[in-house]
All heavy atoms as a GROMACS GRO file, in nm:
protein
  593
    1MET      N    1   2.077  -2.468   1.911
    1MET     CA    2   2.175  -2.424   1.809
    1MET      C    3   2.125  -2.292   1.754
    1MET      O    4   2.012  -2.266   1.745
    1MET     CB    5   2.166  -2.541   1.691
    1MET     CG    6   2.250  -2.497   1.589
    1MET     SD    7   2.231  -2.617   1.443
    1MET     CE    8   2.190  -2.763   1.512
    2GLY      N    9   2.217  -2.208   1.724
    2GLY     CA   10   2.194  -2.080   1.681
    2GLY      C   11   2.314  -2.016   1.608
    2GLY      O   12   2.413  -2.060   1.608
    3VAL      N   13   2.269  -1.892   1.556
    3VAL     CA   14   2.377  -1.829   1.476
    3VAL      C   15   2.340  -1.671   1.468
    3VAL      O   16   2.218  -1.642   1.463
    3VAL     CB   17   2.392  -1.872   1.336
    3VAL    CG1   18   2.265  -1.865   1.254
    3VAL    CG2   19   2.506  -1.803   1.259
    4TRP      N   20   2.437  -1.579   1.488
    4TRP     CA   21   2.409  -1.444   1.475
    4TRP      C   22   2.433  -1.409   1.322
    4TRP      O   23   2.507  -1.469   1.256
    4TRP     CB   24   2.525  -1.363   1.551
    4TRP     CG   25   2.502  -1.365   1.694
    4TRP    CD1   26   2.567  -1.450   1.790
    4TRP    CD2   27   2.412  -1.299   1.770
    4TRP    NE1   28   2.524  -1.434   1.910
    4TRP    CE2   29   2.426  -1.340   1.910
    4TRP    CE3   30   2.319  -1.203   1.746
    4TRP    CZ2   31   2.339  -1.284   2.010
    4TRP    CZ3   32   2.234  -1.148   1.852
    4TRP    CH2   33   2.262  -1.189   1.980
    5ALA      N   34   2.351  -1.318   1.277
    5ALA     CA   35   2.347  -1.277   1.141
    5ALA      C   36   2.324  -1.123   1.126
    5ALA      O   37   2.268  -1.058   1.228
    5ALA     CB   38   2.247  -1.356   1.064
    6ARG      N   39   2.354  -1.066   1.012
    6ARG     CA   40   2.327  -0.930   0.993
    6ARG      C   41   2.238  -0.921   0.871
    6ARG      O   42   2.244  -0.992   0.768
    6ARG     CB   43   2.446  -0.848   0.963
    6ARG     CG   44   2.532  -0.816   1.091
    6ARG     CD   45   2.623  -0.704   1.072
    6ARG     NE   46   2.699  -0.692   1.192
    6ARG     CZ   47   2.662  -0.612   1.296
    6ARG    NH1   48   2.556  -0.542   1.289
    6ARG    NH2   49   2.742  -0.599   1.393
    7SER      N   50   2.131  -0.833   0.864
    7SER     CA   51   2.043  -0.820   0.754
    7SER      C   52   2.120  -0.751   0.634
    7SER      O   53   2.212  -0.673   0.658
    7SER     CB   54   1.919  -0.727   0.789
    7SER     OG   55   1.964  -0.598   0.835
    8PRO      N   56   2.090  -0.800   0.517
    8PRO     CA   57   2.173  -0.753   0.402
    8PRO      C   58   2.175  -0.596   0.383
    8PRO      O   59   2.276  -0.551   0.363
    8PRO     CB   60   2.105  -0.826   0.287
    8PRO     CG   61   2.017  -0.931   0.344
    8PRO     CD   62   1.989  -0.896   0.481
    9GLU      N   63   2.056  -0.536   0.394
    9GLU     CA   64   2.048  -0.388   0.360
    9GLU      C   65   2.100  -0.303   0.476
    9GLU      O   66   2.180  -0.213   0.457
    9GLU     CB   67   1.909  -0.350   0.312
    9GLU     CG   68   1.865  -0.422   0.187
    9GLU     CD   69   1.731  -0.376   0.142
    9GLU    OE1   70   1.677  -0.286   0.191
    9GLU    OE2   71   1.676  -0.453   0.053
   10LYS      N   72   2.043  -0.319   0.590
   10LYS     CA   73   2.062  -0.231   0.704
   10LYS      C   74   2.169  -0.288   0.799
   10LYS      O   75   2.205  -0.221   0.898
   10LYS     CB   76   1.945  -0.195   0.780
   10LYS     CG   77   1.840  -0.119   0.688
   10LYS     CD   78   1.718  -0.079   0.755
   10LYS     CE   79   1.628   0.003   0.663
   10LYS     NZ   80   1.508   0.048   0.737
   11GLN      N   81   2.222  -0.403   0.780
   11GLN     CA   82   2.320  -0.464   0.861
   11GLN      C   83   2.263  -0.477   1.011
   11GLN      O   84   2.356  -0.472   1.100
   11GLN     CB   85   2.447  -0.389   0.856
   11GLN     CG   86   2.527  -0.391   0.725
   11GLN     CD   87   2.569  -0.528   0.687
   11GLN    OE1   88   2.634  -0.589   0.751
   11GLN    NE2   89   2.516  -0.581   0.574
   12ARG      N   90   2.145  -0.494   1.033
   12ARG     CA   91   2.085  -0.518   1.159
   12ARG      C   92   2.126  -0.655   1.219
   12ARG      O   93   2.103  -0.750   1.156
   12ARG     CB   94   1.940  -0.503   1.155
   12ARG     CG   95   1.862  -0.512   1.297
   12ARG     CD   96   1.718  -0.503   1.277
   12ARG     NE   97   1.670  -0.597   1.182
   12ARG     CZ   98   1.640  -0.731   1.217
   12ARG    NH1   99   1.660  -0.784   1.335
   12ARG    NH2  100   1.588  -0.812   1.113
   13LEU      N  101   2.185  -0.645   1.336
   13LEU     CA  102   2.230  -0.776   1.403
   13LEU      C  103   2.109  -0.847   1.457
   13LEU      O  104   2.022  -0.781   1.518
   13LEU     CB  105   2.331  -0.727   1.509
   13LEU     CG  106   2.398  -0.859   1.584
   13LEU    CD1  107   2.469  -0.954   1.493
   13LEU    CD2  108   2.484  -0.817   1.697
   14HIS      N  109   2.093  -0.982   1.438
   14HIS     CA  110   1.978  -1.055   1.491
   14HIS      C  111   2.026  -1.205   1.506
   14HIS      O  112   2.141  -1.238   1.472
   14HIS     CB  113   1.864  -1.046   1.396
   14HIS     CG  114   1.891  -1.098   1.262
   14HIS    ND1  115   1.945  -1.016   1.170
   14HIS    CD2  116   1.864  -1.211   1.202
   14HIS    CE1  117   1.951  -1.085   1.049
   14HIS    NE2  118   1.903  -1.208   1.067
   15PHE      N  119   1.953  -1.274   1.574
   15PHE     CA  120   1.987  -1.412   1.603
   15PHE      C  121   1.888  -1.518   1.546
   15PHE      O  122   1.763  -1.490   1.558
   15PHE     CB  123   1.993  -1.432   1.756
   15PHE     CG  124   2.030  -1.561   1.808
   15PHE    CD1  125   2.168  -1.593   1.803
   15PHE    CD2  126   1.942  -1.647   1.857
   15PHE    CE1  127   2.211  -1.727   1.853
   15PHE    CE2  128   1.986  -1.778   1.909
   15PHE     CZ  129   2.120  -1.817   1.891
   16HIS      N  130   1.926  -1.620   1.487
   16HIS     CA  131   1.846  -1.734   1.445
   16HIS      C  132   1.868  -1.846   1.543
   16HIS      O  133   1.987  -1.886   1.558
   16HIS     CB  134   1.874  -1.773   1.301
   16HIS     CG  135   1.846  -1.674   1.204
   16HIS    ND1  136   1.730  -1.664   1.125
   16HIS    CD2  137   1.912  -1.560   1.160
   16HIS    CE1  138   1.738  -1.556   1.046
   16HIS    NE2  139   1.844  -1.497   1.060
   17GLY      N  140   1.768  -1.910   1.599
   17GLY     CA  141   1.793  -2.024   1.692
   17GLY      C  142   1.695  -2.125   1.670
   17GLY      O  143   1.584  -2.107   1.630
   18LEU      N  144   1.745  -2.255   1.697
   18LEU     CA  145   1.663  -2.375   1.689
   18LEU      C  146   1.664  -2.427   1.836
   18LEU      O  147   1.774  -2.462   1.886
   18LEU     CB  148   1.717  -2.470   1.589
   18LEU     CG  149   1.637  -2.598   1.569
   18LEU    CD1  150   1.502  -2.578   1.516
   18LEU    CD2  151   1.726  -2.695   1.470
   19PHE      N  152   1.546  -2.441   1.888
   19PHE     CA  153   1.538  -2.481   2.035
   19PHE      C  154   1.440  -2.596   2.042
   19PHE      O  155   1.342  -2.607   1.977
   19PHE     CB  156   1.482  -2.371   2.121
   19PHE     CG  157   1.561  -2.239   2.114
   19PHE    CD1  158   1.520  -2.136   2.019
   19PHE    CD2  159   1.670  -2.219   2.200
   19PHE    CE1  160   1.592  -2.023   2.012
   19PHE    CE2  161   1.735  -2.104   2.184
   19PHE     CZ  162   1.700  -1.998   2.097
   20HIS      N  163   1.486  -2.692   2.131
   20HIS     CA  164   1.396  -2.804   2.172
   20HIS      C  165   1.334  -2.772   2.306
   20HIS      O  166   1.400  -2.764   2.402
   20HIS     CB  167   1.468  -2.935   2.173
   20HIS     CG  168   1.380  -3.049   2.218
   20HIS    ND1  169   1.424  -3.148   2.292
   20HIS    CD2  170   1.253  -3.082   2.183
   20HIS    CE1  171   1.327  -3.233   2.321
   20HIS    NE2  172   1.226  -3.203   2.247
   21ILE      N  173   1.206  -2.733   2.308
   21ILE     CA  174   1.139  -2.698   2.427
   21ILE      C  175   1.049  -2.811   2.472
   21ILE      O  176   0.947  -2.842   2.388
   21ILE     CB  177   1.064  -2.560   2.403
   21ILE    CG1  178   1.157  -2.451   2.367
   21ILE    CG2  179   0.995  -2.526   2.541
   21ILE    CD1  180   1.094  -2.333   2.323
   22LEU      N  181   1.068  -2.871   2.587
   22LEU     CA  182   0.981  -2.974   2.636
   22LEU      C  183   0.830  -2.922   2.663
   22LEU      O  184   0.819  -2.803   2.705
   22LEU     CB  185   1.041  -3.034   2.757
   22LEU     CG  186   1.190  -3.089   2.750
   22LEU    CD1  187   1.233  -3.138   2.876
   22LEU    CD2  188   1.170  -3.216   2.641
   23LYS      N  189   0.739  -3.007   2.639
   23LYS     CA  190   0.604  -2.967   2.666
   23LYS      C  191   0.583  -2.926   2.804
   23LYS      O  192   0.627  -2.989   2.897
   23LYS     CB  193   0.509  -3.093   2.642
   23LYS     CG  194   0.363  -3.063   2.641
   23LYS     CD  195   0.275  -3.178   2.603
   23LYS     CE  196   0.145  -3.141   2.594
   23LYS     NZ  197   0.073  -3.181   2.480
   24GLY      N  198   0.517  -2.809   2.820
   24GLY     CA  199   0.494  -2.750   2.951
   24GLY      C  200   0.619  -2.670   3.020
   24GLY      O  201   0.606  -2.630   3.124
   25LYS      N  202   0.724  -2.651   2.944
   25LYS     CA  203   0.839  -2.599   3.003
   25LYS      C  204   0.879  -2.464   2.939
   25LYS      O  205   0.979  -2.409   2.982
   25LYS     CB  206   0.966  -2.698   2.994
   25LYS     CG  207   0.948  -2.829   3.060
   25LYS     CD  208   0.938  -2.804   3.211
   25LYS     CE  209   0.936  -2.934   3.281
   25LYS     NZ  210   0.920  -2.910   3.425
   26MET      N  211   0.815  -2.418   2.839
   26MET     CA  212   0.846  -2.295   2.778
   26MET      C  213   0.809  -2.171   2.869
   26MET      O  214   0.694  -2.172   2.931
   26MET     CB  215   0.759  -2.273   2.647
   26MET     CG  216   0.801  -2.145   2.580
   26MET     SD  217   0.743  -2.133   2.404
   26MET     CE  218   0.567  -2.165   2.429
   27ILE      N  219   0.900  -2.075   2.877
   27ILE     CA  220   0.876  -1.961   2.962
   27ILE      C  221   0.798  -1.867   2.875
   27ILE      O  222   0.799  -1.875   2.748
   27ILE     CB  223   1.004  -1.899   3.008
   27ILE    CG1  224   1.095  -1.864   2.888
   27ILE    CG2  225   1.074  -1.977   3.103
   27ILE    CD1  226   1.221  -1.785   2.932
   28GLY      N  227   0.719  -1.781   2.933
   28GLY     CA  228   0.629  -1.700   2.854
   28GLY      C  229   0.513  -1.775   2.788
   28GLY      O  230   0.499  -1.892   2.822
   29GLU      N  231   0.439  -1.711   2.698
   29GLU     CA  232   0.337  -1.776   2.628
   29GLU      C  233   0.346  -1.730   2.488
   29GLU      O  234   0.384  -1.624   2.456
   29GLU     CB  235   0.202  -1.748   2.695
   29GLU     CG  236   0.164  -1.607   2.708
   29GLU     CD  237   0.048  -1.590   2.793
   29GLU    OE1  238   0.035  -1.617   2.915
   29GLU    OE2  239  -0.069  -1.553   2.729
   30LEU      N  240   0.287  -1.810   2.400
   30LEU     CA  241   0.272  -1.775   2.265
   30LEU      C  242   0.161  -1.687   2.232
   30LEU      O  243   0.048  -1.712   2.273
   30LEU     CB  244   0.273  -1.896   2.177
   30LEU     CG  245   0.390  -1.981   2.155
   30LEU    CD1  246   0.368  -2.104   2.066
   30LEU    CD2  247   0.517  -1.907   2.114
   31ILE      N  248   0.175  -1.577   2.166
   31ILE     CA  249   0.075  -1.481   2.130
   31ILE      C  250   0.090  -1.460   1.988
   31ILE      O  251   0.192  -1.456   1.932
   31ILE     CB  252   0.088  -1.345   2.218
   31ILE    CG1  253   0.219  -1.287   2.199
   31ILE    CG2  254   0.060  -1.364   2.359
   31ILE    CD1  255   0.246  -1.153   2.260
   32THR      N  256  -0.032  -1.421   1.919
   32THR     CA  257  -0.034  -1.394   1.782
   32THR      C  258  -0.031  -1.245   1.764
   32THR      O  259  -0.110  -1.170   1.835
   32THR     CB  260  -0.160  -1.457   1.717
   32THR    OG1  261  -0.156  -1.594   1.732
   32THR    CG2  262  -0.166  -1.414   1.567
   33LYS      N  263   0.060  -1.199   1.691
   33LYS     CA  264   0.068  -1.049   1.662
   33LYS      C  265   0.063  -1.019   1.501
   33LYS      O  266   0.105  -1.111   1.436
   33LYS     CB  267   0.210  -1.001   1.708
   33LYS     CG  268   0.234  -1.000   1.859
   33LYS     CD  269   0.163  -0.871   1.916
   33LYS     CE  270   0.249  -0.827   2.032
   33LYS     NZ  271   0.195  -0.701   2.090
   34GLN      N  272   0.010  -0.910   1.477
   34GLN     CA  273   0.001  -0.863   1.336
   34GLN      C  274   0.114  -0.764   1.322
   34GLN      O  275   0.131  -0.676   1.402
   34GLN     CB  276  -0.136  -0.809   1.308
   34GLN     CG  277  -0.261  -0.886   1.331
   34GLN     CD  278  -0.266  -0.978   1.212
   34GLN    OE1  279  -0.244  -0.932   1.089
   34GLN    NE2  280  -0.307  -1.093   1.223
   35ASP      N  281   0.186  -0.786   1.205
   35ASP     CA  282   0.280  -0.674   1.176
   35ASP      C  283   0.286  -0.659   1.023
   35ASP      O  284   0.231  -0.736   0.947
   35ASP     CB  285   0.419  -0.703   1.231
   35ASP     CG  286   0.491  -0.815   1.178
   35ASP    OD1  287   0.447  -0.891   1.092
   35ASP    OD2  288   0.604  -0.845   1.227
   36PHE      N  289   0.360  -0.570   0.975
   36PHE     CA  290   0.383  -0.547   0.830
   36PHE      C  291   0.513  -0.602   0.785
   36PHE      O  292   0.620  -0.574   0.845
   36PHE     CB  293   0.367  -0.391   0.798
   36PHE     CG  294   0.373  -0.372   0.665
   36PHE    CD1  295   0.258  -0.377   0.575
   36PHE    CD2  296   0.492  -0.324   0.590
   36PHE    CE1  297   0.245  -0.345   0.449
   36PHE    CE2  298   0.487  -0.293   0.459
   36PHE     CZ  299   0.373  -0.310   0.387
   37SER      N  300   0.513  -0.676   0.680
   37SER     CA  301   0.630  -0.733   0.619
   37SER      C  302   0.676  -0.650   0.509
   37SER      O  303   0.608  -0.630   0.410
   37SER     CB  304   0.616  -0.875   0.571
   37SER     OG  305   0.732  -0.916   0.485
   38PHE      N  306   0.794  -0.580   0.530
   38PHE     CA  307   0.846  -0.494   0.414
   38PHE      C  308   0.906  -0.578   0.302
   38PHE      O  309   0.914  -0.525   0.195
   38PHE     CB  310   0.954  -0.397   0.472
   38PHE     CG  311   0.900  -0.291   0.570
   38PHE    CD1  312   0.889  -0.306   0.705
   38PHE    CD2  313   0.840  -0.180   0.519
   38PHE    CE1  314   0.827  -0.209   0.786
   38PHE    CE2  315   0.784  -0.075   0.584
   38PHE     CZ  316   0.789  -0.097   0.727
   39LYS      N  317   0.938  -0.701   0.332
   39LYS     CA  318   0.989  -0.794   0.235
   39LYS      C  319   0.884  -0.822   0.134
   39LYS      O  320   0.912  -0.823   0.009
   39LYS     CB  321   1.045  -0.912   0.304
   39LYS     CG  322   1.122  -0.999   0.204
   39LYS     CD  323   1.192  -1.119   0.285
   39LYS     CE  324   1.278  -1.191   0.191
   39LYS     NZ  325   1.353  -1.294   0.271
   40VAL      N  326   0.758  -0.857   0.176
   40VAL     CA  327   0.651  -0.902   0.075
   40VAL      C  328   0.544  -0.796   0.073
   40VAL      O  329   0.443  -0.804   0.003
   40VAL     CB  330   0.590  -1.032   0.121
   40VAL    CG1  331   0.679  -1.142   0.099
   40VAL    CG2  332   0.538  -1.022   0.266
   41HIS      N  333   0.566  -0.673   0.151
   41HIS     CA  334   0.475  -0.562   0.137
   41HIS      C  335   0.329  -0.582   0.169
   41HIS      O  336   0.239  -0.551   0.100
   41HIS     CB  337   0.492  -0.495  -0.004
   41HIS     CG  338   0.623  -0.448  -0.034
   41HIS    ND1  339   0.694  -0.346   0.028
   41HIS    CD2  340   0.713  -0.512  -0.123
   41HIS    CE1  341   0.814  -0.325  -0.020
   41HIS    NE2  342   0.826  -0.432  -0.109
   42LYS      N  343   0.305  -0.663   0.276
   42LYS     CA  344   0.178  -0.682   0.326
   42LYS      C  345   0.173  -0.721   0.470
   42LYS      O  346   0.282  -0.755   0.526
   42LYS     CB  347   0.112  -0.796   0.239
   42LYS     CG  348   0.167  -0.934   0.258
   42LYS     CD  349   0.092  -1.035   0.171
   42LYS     CE  350   0.140  -1.173   0.196
   42LYS     NZ  351   0.062  -1.271   0.096
   43ARG      N  352   0.057  -0.720   0.540
   43ARG     CA  353   0.040  -0.757   0.673
   43ARG      C  354   0.052  -0.912   0.696
   43ARG      O  355   0.030  -0.981   0.598
   43ARG     CB  356  -0.085  -0.718   0.726
   43ARG     CG  357  -0.102  -0.561   0.730
   43ARG     CD  358  -0.222  -0.512   0.821
   43ARG     NE  359  -0.230  -0.552   0.946
   43ARG     CZ  360  -0.162  -0.497   1.060
   43ARG    NH1  361  -0.075  -0.416   1.034
   43ARG    NH2  362  -0.175  -0.547   1.173
   44GLN      N  363   0.106  -0.954   0.812
   44GLN     CA  364   0.115  -1.096   0.837
   44GLN      C  365   0.082  -1.121   0.980
   44GLN      O  366   0.095  -1.032   1.066
   44GLN     CB  367   0.260  -1.131   0.802
   44GLN     CG  368   0.374  -1.063   0.880
   44GLN     CD  369   0.510  -1.104   0.843
   44GLN    OE1  370   0.527  -1.183   0.744
   44GLN    NE2  371   0.606  -1.058   0.912
   45SER      N  372   0.055  -1.242   1.007
   45SER     CA  373   0.041  -1.297   1.145
   45SER      C  374   0.164  -1.370   1.189
   45SER      O  375   0.209  -1.452   1.107
   45SER     CB  376  -0.079  -1.376   1.168
   45SER     OG  377  -0.203  -1.302   1.140
   46VAL      N  378   0.219  -1.343   1.302
   46VAL     CA  379   0.326  -1.418   1.356
   46VAL      C  380   0.301  -1.458   1.488
   46VAL      O  381   0.237  -1.392   1.564
   46VAL     CB  382   0.460  -1.334   1.348
   46VAL    CG1  383   0.504  -1.315   1.208
   46VAL    CG2  384   0.447  -1.194   1.425
   47GLU      N  385   0.366  -1.571   1.534
   47GLU     CA  386   0.352  -1.624   1.678
   47GLU      C  387   0.475  -1.572   1.747
   47GLU      O  388   0.594  -1.603   1.706
   47GLU     CB  389   0.345  -1.774   1.676
   47GLU     CG  390   0.218  -1.832   1.620
   47GLU     CD  391   0.098  -1.806   1.693
   47GLU    OE1  392   0.110  -1.813   1.819
   47GLU    OE2  393  -0.006  -1.775   1.629
   48MET      N  394   0.460  -1.492   1.854
   48MET     CA  395   0.572  -1.445   1.926
   48MET      C  396   0.563  -1.508   2.074
   48MET      O  397   0.451  -1.521   2.118
   48MET     CB  398   0.566  -1.292   1.932
   48MET     CG  399   0.600  -1.227   1.800
   48MET     SD  400   0.629  -1.048   1.822
   48MET     CE  401   0.624  -1.006   1.659
   49ASN      N  402   0.672  -1.521   2.139
   49ASN     CA  403   0.670  -1.548   2.270
   49ASN      C  404   0.674  -1.425   2.374
   49ASN      O  405   0.756  -1.335   2.339
   49ASN     CB  406   0.798  -1.640   2.302
   49ASN     CG  407   0.812  -1.668   2.450
   49ASN    OD1  408   0.858  -1.603   2.532
   49ASN    ND2  409   0.784  -1.799   2.476
   50SER      N  410   0.588  -1.422   2.456
   50SER     CA  411   0.567  -1.297   2.541
   50SER      C  412   0.693  -1.260   2.614
   50SER      O  413   0.736  -1.140   2.631
   50SER     CB  414   0.447  -1.312   2.633
   50SER     OG  415   0.469  -1.423   2.723
   51TYR      N  416   0.770  -1.361   2.668
   51TYR     CA  417   0.893  -1.343   2.747
   51TYR      C  418   0.995  -1.276   2.649
   51TYR      O  419   1.055  -1.184   2.694
   51TYR     CB  420   0.937  -1.467   2.812
   51TYR     CG  421   1.067  -1.457   2.876
   51TYR    CD1  422   1.084  -1.403   3.006
   51TYR    CD2  423   1.193  -1.487   2.812
   51TYR    CE1  424   1.205  -1.383   3.068
   51TYR    CE2  425   1.321  -1.479   2.880
   51TYR     CZ  426   1.317  -1.426   2.995
   51TYR     OH  427   1.444  -1.405   3.060
   52PHE      N  428   1.022  -1.338   2.549
   52PHE     CA  429   1.127  -1.287   2.449
   52PHE      C  430   1.085  -1.147   2.396
   52PHE      O  431   1.171  -1.070   2.369
   52PHE     CB  432   1.148  -1.394   2.336
   52PHE     CG  433   1.228  -1.506   2.382
   52PHE    CD1  434   1.172  -1.624   2.417
   52PHE    CD2  435   1.372  -1.504   2.385
   52PHE    CE1  436   1.236  -1.730   2.464
   52PHE    CE2  437   1.441  -1.600   2.426
   52PHE     CZ  438   1.384  -1.723   2.468
   53LEU      N  439   0.954  -1.130   2.372
   53LEU     CA  440   0.911  -0.998   2.327
   53LEU      C  441   0.946  -0.884   2.432
   53LEU      O  442   1.004  -0.780   2.394
   53LEU     CB  443   0.766  -0.989   2.304
   53LEU     CG  444   0.696  -0.878   2.246
   53LEU    CD1  445   0.767  -0.839   2.114
   53LEU    CD2  446   0.545  -0.898   2.228
   54GLU      N  447   0.919  -0.917   2.558
   54GLU     CA  448   0.954  -0.822   2.658
   54GLU      C  449   1.099  -0.800   2.681
   54GLU      O  450   1.158  -0.682   2.694
   54GLU     CB  451   0.888  -0.865   2.794
   54GLU     CG  452   0.909  -0.761   2.900
   54GLU     CD  453   0.838  -0.810   3.035
   54GLU    OE1  454   0.716  -0.840   3.028
   54GLU    OE2  455   0.899  -0.814   3.141
   55GLN      N  456   1.178  -0.905   2.671
   55GLN     CA  457   1.320  -0.902   2.711
   55GLN      C  458   1.410  -0.857   2.577
   55GLN      O  459   1.503  -0.781   2.598
   55GLN     CB  460   1.380  -1.033   2.746
   55GLN     CG  461   1.320  -1.088   2.878
   55GLN     CD  462   1.355  -0.999   2.999
   55GLN    OE1  463   1.469  -0.962   3.008
   55GLN    NE2  464   1.258  -0.977   3.083
   56PHE      N  465   1.370  -0.899   2.456
   56PHE     CA  466   1.452  -0.873   2.347
   56PHE      C  467   1.378  -0.806   2.228
   56PHE      O  468   1.452  -0.771   2.130
   56PHE     CB  469   1.514  -1.003   2.302
   56PHE     CG  470   1.580  -1.081   2.409
   56PHE    CD1  471   1.525  -1.198   2.468
   56PHE    CD2  472   1.697  -1.034   2.462
   56PHE    CE1  473   1.587  -1.270   2.555
   56PHE    CE2  474   1.764  -1.107   2.560
   56PHE     CZ  475   1.715  -1.220   2.610
   57GLY      N  476   1.260  -0.795   2.224
   57GLY     CA  477   1.188  -0.743   2.124
   57GLY      C  478   1.120  -0.842   2.022
   57GLY      O  479   1.104  -0.952   2.061
   58ARG      N  480   1.100  -0.802   1.901
   58ARG     CA  481   1.033  -0.896   1.798
   58ARG      C  482   1.091  -1.023   1.794
   58ARG      O  483   1.220  -1.038   1.800
   58ARG     CB  484   1.042  -0.823   1.662
   58ARG     CG  485   0.950  -0.893   1.569
   58ARG     CD  486   0.974  -0.852   1.424
   58ARG     NE  487   0.882  -0.905   1.333
   58ARG     CZ  488   0.883  -1.038   1.294
   58ARG    NH1  489   0.979  -1.119   1.352
   58ARG    NH2  490   0.804  -1.092   1.224
   59ASN      N  491   1.010  -1.124   1.784
   59ASN     CA  492   1.054  -1.264   1.772
   59ASN      C  493   0.962  -1.345   1.693
   59ASN      O  494   0.840  -1.295   1.676
   59ASN     CB  495   1.091  -1.324   1.907
   59ASN     CG  496   0.969  -1.336   1.993
   59ASN    OD1  497   0.885  -1.431   1.980
   59ASN    ND2  498   0.948  -1.230   2.086
   60ASP      N  499   0.992  -1.454   1.643
   60ASP     CA  500   0.900  -1.535   1.554
   60ASP      C  501   0.921  -1.688   1.604
   60ASP      O  502   1.030  -1.737   1.584
   60ASP     CB  503   0.942  -1.519   1.419
   60ASP     CG  504   0.833  -1.574   1.319
   60ASP    OD1  505   0.740  -1.645   1.370
   60ASP    OD2  506   0.852  -1.551   1.199
   61PHE      N  507   0.820  -1.751   1.653
   61PHE     CA  508   0.821  -1.885   1.693
   61PHE      C  509   0.757  -1.976   1.590
   61PHE      O  510   0.632  -1.942   1.559
   61PHE     CB  511   0.770  -1.902   1.833
   61PHE     CG  512   0.870  -1.886   1.947
   61PHE    CD1  513   0.931  -1.767   1.972
   61PHE    CD2  514   0.896  -1.992   2.025
   61PHE    CE1  515   1.022  -1.749   2.073
   61PHE    CE2  516   0.987  -1.977   2.132
   61PHE     CZ  517   1.050  -1.851   2.157
   62GLN      N  518   0.817  -2.076   1.546
   62GLN     CA  519   0.742  -2.165   1.457
   62GLN      C  520   0.784  -2.310   1.495
   62GLN      O  521   0.894  -2.342   1.529
   62GLN     CB  522   0.789  -2.148   1.305
   62GLN     CG  523   0.761  -2.003   1.259
   62GLN     CD  524   0.821  -1.998   1.125
   62GLN    OE1  525   0.878  -2.082   1.061
   62GLN    NE2  526   0.818  -1.871   1.062
   63GLU      N  527   0.684  -2.396   1.481
   63GLU     CA  528   0.718  -2.544   1.507
   63GLU      C  529   0.790  -2.605   1.397
   63GLU      O  530   0.764  -2.580   1.277
   63GLU     CB  531   0.581  -2.612   1.531
   63GLU     CG  532   0.598  -2.759   1.584
   63GLU     CD  533   0.458  -2.823   1.628
   63GLU    OE1  534   0.364  -2.752   1.636
   63GLU    OE2  535   0.472  -2.941   1.652
   64VAL      N  536   0.892  -2.685   1.435
   64VAL     CA  537   0.957  -2.760   1.332
   64VAL      C  538   0.886  -2.866   1.268
   64VAL      O  539   0.808  -2.930   1.336
   64VAL     CB  540   1.091  -2.822   1.398
   64VAL    CG1  541   1.170  -2.910   1.295
   64VAL    CG2  542   1.189  -2.712   1.453
   65ASP      N  543   0.887  -2.882   1.136
   65ASP     CA  544   0.822  -2.975   1.061
   65ASP      C  545   0.867  -3.111   1.112
   65ASP      O  546   0.994  -3.148   1.096
   65ASP     CB  547   0.848  -2.957   0.911
   65ASP     CG  548   0.751  -3.043   0.814
   65ASP    OD1  549   0.718  -3.167   0.870
   65ASP    OD2  550   0.720  -3.006   0.717
   66LYS      N  551   0.782  -3.192   1.164
   66LYS     CA  552   0.822  -3.320   1.225
   66LYS      C  553   0.874  -3.426   1.122
   66LYS      O  554   0.940  -3.513   1.169
   66LYS     CB  555   0.698  -3.383   1.307
   66LYS     CG  556   0.661  -3.309   1.418
   66LYS     CD  557   0.543  -3.366   1.496
   66LYS     CE  558   0.515  -3.297   1.619
   66LYS     NZ  559   0.526  -3.159   1.632
   67ARG      N  560   0.858  -3.402   0.998
   67ARG     CA  561   0.921  -3.490   0.891
   67ARG      C  562   1.068  -3.484   0.895
   67ARG      O  563   1.128  -3.573   0.852
   67ARG     CB  564   0.868  -3.455   0.753
   67ARG     CG  565   0.713  -3.470   0.734
   67ARG     CD  566   0.667  -3.428   0.601
   67ARG     NE  567   0.687  -3.282   0.588
   67ARG     CZ  568   0.670  -3.211   0.480
   67ARG    NH1  569   0.641  -3.267   0.371
   67ARG    NH2  570   0.692  -3.084   0.485
   68PHE      N  571   1.125  -3.373   0.949
   68PHE     CA  572   1.275  -3.360   0.949
   68PHE      C  573   1.335  -3.402   1.085
   68PHE      O  574   1.449  -3.406   1.096
   68PHE     CB  575   1.307  -3.213   0.935
   68PHE     CG  576   1.267  -3.157   0.797
   68PHE    CD1  577   1.164  -3.072   0.794
   68PHE    CD2  578   1.319  -3.195   0.681
   68PHE    CE1  579   1.114  -3.020   0.669
   68PHE    CE2  580   1.284  -3.149   0.556
   68PHE     CZ  581   1.180  -3.062   0.552
   69LEU      N  582   1.246  -3.463   1.174
   69LEU     CA  583   1.295  -3.503   1.300
   69LEU      C  584   1.342  -3.647   1.298
   69LEU      O  585   1.414  -3.693   1.392
   69LEU     CB  586   1.198  -3.483   1.410
   69LEU     CG  587   1.153  -3.349   1.439
   69LEU    CD1  588   1.035  -3.339   1.545
   69LEU    CD2  589   1.273  -3.250   1.486
   70GLY      N  590   1.316  -3.731   1.196
   70GLY     CA  591   1.366  -3.858   1.185
   70GLY      C  592   1.288  -3.967   1.248
   70GLY      O  593   1.237  -4.000   1.330
   0.00000   0.00000   0.00000
């Protein structure tokens, strides 16, 4: 499931997606990257997928809180 969106200030087009990836089936690998958040004005660590980073640029992978899975 996903949706295209634009950032409020610069109107940058980006995609938000929710994916169910079976264990052992994810392409690429998760890597930890450091970057600067202009929103909170400090450095942060983010988990990125190496495949999506190479193909599409910056990305952020987070595990869904299992309490919401039912």
